[in-house]
C-alpha positions as CSV (number, residue, x, y, z in Angstrom):
1,M,4.0,-78.9,18.6
2,T,2.6,-75.8,16.8
3,E,4.9,-72.8,16.5
4,H,3.4,-69.4,17.2
5,D,4.5,-66.1,15.8
6,P,6.3,-64.2,18.6
7,L,4.0,-61.3,18.0
8,D,0.6,-63.2,18.3
9,A,0.3,-62.7,22.0
10,A,1.3,-59.1,21.8
11,D,-1.2,-58.5,19.0
12,E,-3.9,-60.0,21.1
13,L,-3.0,-57.9,24.1
14,N,-3.2,-54.8,21.9
15,R,-6.6,-55.7,20.5
16,R,-7.8,-56.0,24.0
17,A,-6.5,-52.6,25.0
18,A,-8.0,-51.0,22.0
19,A,-11.4,-52.5,22.6
20,W,-14.0,-49.9,24.2
21,R,-17.7,-49.2,24.2
22,T,-19.6,-46.0,24.0
23,E,-22.5,-44.3,25.9
24,P,-24.6,-41.4,24.8
25,A,-23.3,-38.0,25.7
26,A,-23.4,-34.4,24.8
27,D,-20.3,-32.7,23.2
28,T,-20.5,-29.2,22.3
29,R,-17.3,-29.5,20.1
30,I,-18.7,-32.3,17.9
31,E,-22.1,-30.6,17.7
32,A,-20.6,-27.4,16.5
33,L,-18.4,-29.2,14.0
34,A,-21.4,-31.2,12.7
35,L,-23.3,-28.0,12.4
36,A,-20.6,-26.4,10.2
37,V,-20.3,-29.5,8.1
38,S,-24.1,-29.6,7.6
39,A,-24.0,-26.1,6.4
40,N,-21.3,-27.2,4.0
41,L,-18.8,-24.6,5.4
42,P,-15.0,-25.6,5.7
43,V,-14.0,-26.0,9.2
44,L,-10.5,-25.5,10.9
45,L,-9.9,-27.3,14.2
46,W,-7.4,-25.5,16.5
47,G,-5.8,-27.5,19.1
48,E,-2.7,-28.8,20.7
49,P,-1.2,-32.1,19.4
50,G,-2.7,-35.3,20.7
51,I,-6.1,-34.1,22.0
52,G,-8.4,-36.1,19.7
53,K,-8.9,-34.0,16.5
54,S,-8.5,-37.1,14.3
55,A,-10.7,-39.1,16.6
56,G,-13.5,-36.5,16.4
57,M,-13.3,-36.6,12.7
58,R,-13.7,-40.3,12.7
59,Q,-16.6,-40.1,15.0
60,L,-18.3,-37.6,12.8
61,A,-17.7,-39.5,9.6
62,D,-19.1,-42.5,11.3
63,G,-22.1,-40.5,12.6
64,L,-22.9,-39.2,9.1
65,G,-22.2,-42.5,7.3
66,V,-19.6,-41.1,4.9
67,P,-16.1,-42.1,4.0
68,L,-13.2,-40.1,5.6
69,E,-9.9,-39.2,3.8
70,T,-7.0,-37.8,5.8
71,V,-4.4,-35.8,4.1
72,I,-1.3,-34.5,6.1
73,A,-1.0,-31.0,4.6
74,S,2.6,-30.2,5.9
75,V,4.3,-33.1,3.9
76,H,2.7,-32.3,0.5
77,E,3.8,-30.0,-2.3
78,P,1.6,-27.4,-4.0
79,S,1.3,-29.6,-7.0
80,D,-0.3,-32.3,-4.9
81,F,-3.4,-30.0,-4.6
82,A,-3.1,-28.1,-7.9
83,G,-2.6,-31.4,-9.8
84,L,0.2,-32.7,-11.9
85,P,0.3,-31.9,-15.6
86,V,-0.6,-35.0,-17.8
87,I,0.6,-34.3,-21.5
88,G,-1.7,-35.9,-24.1
89,D,-1.4,-36.5,-27.8
90,D,-2.2,-32.9,-28.9
91,P,-1.6,-30.5,-26.0
92,A,-2.2,-27.5,-28.3
93,A,-5.7,-28.6,-29.1
94,E,-6.7,-30.5,-26.0
95,G,-4.8,-28.5,-23.4
96,V,-2.9,-30.1,-20.4
97,P,-5.1,-31.7,-17.7
98,M,-3.9,-31.7,-14.1
99,A,-4.2,-35.1,-12.7
100,P,-5.8,-35.2,-9.2
101,P,-4.3,-37.2,-6.3
102,D,-5.8,-40.6,-5.3
103,W,-7.8,-39.3,-2.3
104,A,-9.6,-36.8,-4.4
105,V,-10.5,-39.5,-6.9
106,R,-11.8,-41.9,-4.3
107,L,-14.1,-39.1,-2.9
108,A,-15.3,-38.3,-6.4
109,R,-16.2,-41.9,-6.9
110,A,-18.0,-42.2,-3.6
111,G,-19.9,-38.9,-4.3
112,R,-19.8,-37.8,-0.8
113,G,-17.4,-37.8,2.2
114,L,-15.2,-35.8,4.5
115,V,-11.7,-34.7,3.6
116,F,-9.5,-33.8,6.5
117,F,-6.4,-31.6,6.0
118,D,-4.2,-32.2,9.0
119,E,-1.3,-30.0,10.3
120,L,-2.5,-27.1,8.1
121,S,-0.5,-24.4,10.1
122,S,2.7,-26.4,9.4
123,A,2.2,-26.2,5.7
124,P,4.3,-23.4,4.0
125,P,2.5,-20.5,2.4
126,A,2.9,-22.0,-1.2
127,V,1.0,-25.1,-0.1
128,Q,-1.6,-22.9,1.8
129,A,-2.2,-21.0,-1.5
130,A,-2.6,-24.3,-3.4
131,L,-5.3,-25.4,-0.9
132,L,-7.1,-22.2,-1.2
133,R,-8.4,-23.4,-4.6
134,V,-9.6,-26.7,-2.9
135,V,-11.5,-24.7,-0.2
136,L,-12.8,-22.0,-2.4
137,E,-13.6,-23.8,-5.6
138,R,-13.8,-27.4,-4.5
139,R,-11.3,-28.5,-7.3
140,V,-8.2,-30.6,-7.2
141,G,-6.3,-30.4,-10.3
142,S,-8.9,-30.8,-13.1
143,L,-11.2,-32.7,-10.9
144,A,-14.3,-31.1,-9.3
145,L,-15.2,-32.5,-5.8
146,P,-19.0,-33.4,-5.6
147,E,-21.1,-31.0,-3.5
148,P,-21.7,-33.7,-0.7
149,V,-18.0,-33.8,0.0
150,R,-17.2,-31.6,3.1
151,V,-13.7,-30.0,3.9
152,V,-12.4,-30.0,7.4
153,A,-8.8,-29.1,8.4
154,A,-6.8,-29.1,11.6
155,A,-4.0,-26.9,12.8
156,N,-1.8,-26.5,15.8
157,P,-1.1,-23.1,17.3
158,P,2.1,-21.7,15.8
159,S,3.6,-21.8,19.3
160,S,3.4,-25.6,19.4
161,A,3.5,-26.6,15.8
162,A,7.0,-27.5,14.3
163,D,7.9,-24.8,11.8
164,G,4.5,-23.3,12.2
165,W,3.1,-20.6,10.0
166,H,0.3,-18.1,10.4
167,L,-2.6,-18.7,8.1
168,S,-3.0,-16.1,5.2
169,P,-6.0,-13.9,5.7
170,P,-7.7,-15.1,2.4
171,L,-7.5,-18.8,3.6
172,A,-8.5,-18.1,7.2
173,N,-11.5,-16.0,6.2
174,R,-13.0,-19.0,4.4
175,F,-13.1,-21.3,7.6
176,V,-15.1,-21.7,10.6
177,H,-12.5,-21.8,13.4
178,L,-13.2,-24.2,16.2
179,H,-11.1,-24.5,19.3
180,W,-10.6,-28.2,20.1
181,T,-9.9,-29.0,23.8
182,H,-10.0,-32.0,25.9
183,D,-12.2,-32.8,29.0
184,P,-10.0,-34.5,31.6
185,R,-13.0,-36.5,32.9
186,T,-13.9,-37.8,29.4
187,V,-10.3,-38.9,29.0
188,A,-10.2,-40.6,32.4
189,R,-13.5,-42.5,31.5
190,G,-12.1,-43.4,28.1
191,M,-9.0,-45.0,29.7
192,A,-11.5,-47.1,31.6
193,G,-13.0,-48.4,28.4
194,T,-15.9,-46.0,27.7
195,W,-16.0,-43.1,25.3
196,P,-19.0,-40.9,24.4
197,Q,-21.2,-41.5,21.6
198,V,-22.4,-38.2,20.4
199,T,-25.6,-37.5,18.6
200,I,-25.1,-35.7,15.3
201,P,-27.8,-32.8,14.8
202,L,-29.7,-33.4,11.5
203,V,-31.6,-30.8,9.5
204,D,-35.4,-31.1,9.6
205,P,-36.5,-30.5,5.9
206,G,-39.9,-29.2,7.2
207,R,-38.1,-26.4,9.1
208,A,-35.7,-25.4,6.3
209,A,-37.6,-22.5,4.6
210,G,-38.6,-20.9,7.9
211,A,-35.2,-21.3,9.3
212,V,-33.6,-19.5,6.3
213,A,-36.1,-16.7,6.6
214,K,-35.5,-16.2,10.3
215,A,-31.8,-16.2,9.9
216,R,-31.9,-13.6,7.2
217,G,-33.9,-11.3,9.4
218,V,-31.5,-11.8,12.4
219,I,-28.3,-11.1,10.4
220,S,-29.8,-8.2,8.3
221,G,-31.3,-6.6,11.5
222,F,-28.1,-7.0,13.5
223,L,-25.9,-5.4,10.8
224,T,-28.2,-2.6,10.3
225,A,-27.9,-1.8,14.0
226,R,-24.0,-2.5,14.0
227,P,-22.8,-1.5,10.5
228,G,-19.3,-1.1,11.8
229,L,-19.1,-4.9,12.3
230,A,-19.7,-5.7,8.6
231,H,-16.0,-5.8,7.9
232,Q,-13.2,-5.7,10.4
233,L,-9.7,-6.9,9.3
234,P,-7.6,-7.4,12.3
235,S,-4.3,-5.5,12.7
236,D,-2.0,-8.3,13.7
237,A,-0.9,-11.3,11.8
238,E,-2.0,-13.9,14.4
239,A,-5.6,-12.5,14.6
240,R,-5.8,-12.2,10.7
241,G,-5.1,-16.0,10.7
242,G,-8.3,-16.6,12.7
243,A,-12.0,-15.7,12.6
244,W,-13.0,-12.1,11.9
245,P,-16.0,-10.4,10.3
246,S,-16.3,-9.7,6.8
247,P,-19.2,-9.9,4.3
248,R,-18.1,-13.5,3.4
249,T,-18.1,-14.6,7.0
250,W,-21.4,-13.0,7.7
251,E,-22.8,-14.9,4.9
252,M,-21.3,-18.2,6.5
253,A,-22.8,-17.0,9.8
254,L,-26.3,-16.7,8.2
255,R,-26.0,-20.3,6.9
256,L,-24.9,-21.6,10.3
257,L,-27.8,-19.8,12.0
258,A,-30.4,-21.2,9.5
259,T,-28.9,-24.7,9.8
260,G,-29.0,-24.3,13.6
261,Y,-32.6,-23.4,13.5
262,A,-33.5,-26.2,11.2
263,A,-31.5,-28.9,13.3
264,R,-32.6,-27.5,16.6
265,A,-28.9,-27.2,17.7
266,S,-28.0,-26.2,21.3
267,R,-27.2,-22.6,22.0
268,E,-23.7,-23.6,23.1
269,A,-23.0,-25.4,19.8
270,L,-24.4,-22.5,17.8
271,T,-22.3,-20.0,19.8
272,A,-19.1,-21.9,19.3
273,A,-19.8,-22.0,15.4
274,I,-20.8,-18.4,15.1
275,V,-17.9,-17.1,17.2
276,G,-15.7,-19.3,15.0
277,T,-16.9,-17.6,11.9
278,V,-17.0,-13.9,12.7
279,G,-14.7,-13.8,15.8
280,D,-15.2,-13.4,19.5
281,G,-16.4,-9.8,19.6
282,A,-18.9,-9.8,16.8
283,G,-20.0,-13.4,17.5
284,I,-20.7,-12.8,21.2
285,E,-22.6,-9.6,20.4
286,L,-24.7,-11.3,17.7
287,M,-25.6,-14.0,20.2
288,S,-26.6,-11.5,23.0
289,Y,-28.6,-9.7,20.3
290,L,-30.3,-13.0,19.4
291,D,-31.1,-13.9,23.1
292,N,-33.0,-10.6,23.4
293,L,-34.6,-10.9,19.9
294,D,-37.1,-13.7,20.1
295,L,-38.5,-13.4,16.6
296,P,-41.9,-14.9,15.8
297,D,-41.9,-17.7,13.2
298,P,-42.5,-15.9,9.8
299,D,-44.4,-18.9,8.2
300,R,-46.8,-19.0,11.2
301,V,-47.4,-15.2,10.9
302,L,-48.0,-15.6,7.1
303,A,-50.5,-18.4,7.7
304,D,-52.5,-16.0,10.0
305,P,-51.2,-12.3,9.5
306,G,-54.0,-10.7,11.6
307,A,-53.2,-12.6,14.8
308,F,-49.8,-11.5,15.6
309,D,-48.3,-8.5,17.6
310,L,-45.6,-6.5,16.1
311,P,-42.4,-6.3,18.2
312,E,-41.8,-3.1,20.1
313,R,-38.1,-2.5,19.6
314,G,-37.0,-1.0,16.3
315,D,-34.2,-3.5,15.7
316,R,-36.7,-6.2,16.3
317,Q,-39.2,-4.8,14.0
318,L,-36.6,-4.6,11.2
319,A,-35.5,-8.1,11.7
320,F,-39.0,-9.5,11.8
321,L,-40.1,-7.7,8.6
322,T,-37.0,-8.9,6.9
323,S,-37.7,-12.3,7.8
324,V,-41.4,-12.2,6.7
325,V,-40.3,-10.9,3.2
326,S,-37.6,-13.6,3.0
327,A,-40.2,-16.3,3.8
328,V,-42.5,-15.0,1.0
329,Q,-39.6,-15.1,-1.4
330,G,-38.6,-18.6,-0.3
331,E,-42.2,-19.8,-1.0
332,L,-43.8,-17.3,-3.4
333,T,-47.6,-17.7,-3.8
334,R,-50.3,-15.1,-4.2
335,R,-51.7,-15.9,-0.8
336,R,-48.4,-15.6,1.1
337,W,-47.5,-12.3,-0.9
338,E,-50.8,-10.7,0.1
339,A,-50.3,-11.8,3.7
340,G,-46.9,-10.1,3.7
341,W,-48.7,-6.7,2.7
342,T,-51.1,-7.3,5.7
343,V,-48.0,-7.6,8.0
344,L,-46.6,-4.5,6.5
345,A,-49.8,-2.6,7.0
346,K,-49.8,-3.4,10.6
347,A,-46.4,-1.7,10.7
348,V,-47.7,1.5,9.3
349,D,-50.6,1.5,11.6
350,A,-48.1,1.0,14.6
351,G,-46.5,4.3,13.4
352,I,-43.3,2.9,11.9
353,P,-43.7,3.4,8.1
354,D,-40.1,4.2,7.8
355,V,-39.0,0.7,9.2
356,A,-41.5,-1.0,6.7
357,A,-40.5,1.0,3.6
358,R,-37.5,-1.1,2.7
359,A,-39.4,-4.3,3.3
360,A,-42.3,-2.9,1.1
361,M,-39.9,-2.4,-1.9
362,D,-38.6,-5.8,-1.6
363,L,-41.9,-7.3,-1.3
364,A,-43.4,-5.3,-4.3
365,A,-40.5,-6.6,-6.4
366,L,-41.8,-10.2,-6.0
367,R,-45.2,-9.6,-7.4
368,D,-46.5,-11.6,-10.3
369,T,-47.9,-9.3,-12.9
370,S,-51.2,-11.2,-13.0
371,W,-51.7,-10.5,-9.2
372,P,-53.9,-7.5,-8.4
373,V,-52.6,-4.7,-6.1
374,P,-53.7,-5.5,-2.5
375,E,-55.2,-3.0,-0.2
376,G,-52.2,-3.0,2.2
377,I,-50.0,-1.4,-0.3
378,D,-51.8,2.0,-0.1
379,A,-49.5,3.3,2.5
380,F,-46.5,2.8,0.3
381,V,-47.9,3.9,-3.0
382,D,-45.8,7.0,-3.3
383,L,-42.5,5.3,-2.3
384,L,-43.2,2.4,-4.7
385,R,-44.0,4.7,-7.6
386,L,-40.7,6.6,-7.1
387,S,-38.7,3.3,-7.0
388,G,-40.5,2.0,-10.2
389,A,-41.6,-1.1,-8.3
390,L,-45.4,-0.3,-8.5
391,G,-45.1,-0.3,-12.3
392,R,-43.6,-3.7,-12.3
């Protein structure tokens, strides 16, 4: 008679209970997370315990085909992120290197991956300060993490976290803050054995240059119209530990917007990511501005500069001209540079030389000295002479 381990039957039962299948589904949370990860921006997932933040990370790592390293921030010391000193034969000559932890070494060997810092809000301020270098400089001890390694963290609200702390403003202002919630219907279907299989938005290389140019025009035009939103540090500690507008987060928003254009992300996912970067007020206002902007594709305009109509509104004109100059800068050729002047000449003919003046100075600065001065520059000669750009 063969003896069986008493736990064999229990293990078989557990395997059956853990088995599940997937079906295609849309998930704004995962799409917004993937969008920020594609833009190589650190992400912070806020949510109550037990609602699937870790499961979302596993799904994202599987979708991207990269390894996942999970680090529980709250149980580590600052030295675990700053590195432990390793004294060699001659410290005075060679210095004292800081040894990185094993998870960082594995990611460096893989050359790509996701590092997931869980329970960040439960980590004391000294640990958060040590993590700041990992997020900001991508260094763990003496080891530099490869560029394809992405950083994601998770935090419980201080009200539900054991010994929770507010995040320091310098650390909080470097994250895209996403609120992680659960859908009761998804949970119910998952208990029946079927979970959603989410499609990860991927950047189309052919759209990258135009996407960046268009995003530059949008953000620049918006902040020109709403300069008061360039930097707004919240007054209370809890708000300072979340998303708020600063020059740093507007640069993050620009990268998110460009990635969203290039990946054809949904508006819902893009809104969640933008709001998680510059805050509710500024983010919602930007998305409303974007809905009414409807900018032409700058690359198409440069391909045929005589066949477009200039936007009527002043803010749209500024955003459009900024995107055109940015597109020229992104792929600088004589033909595209001259097409840019054709576009600016239309702005002068439309009676808005003041809007085109700044774009003209930026476009003039891109000129190769071997290129002749185009006809469209005539309306800006005096301005460019004063700035010195014409001489260059």
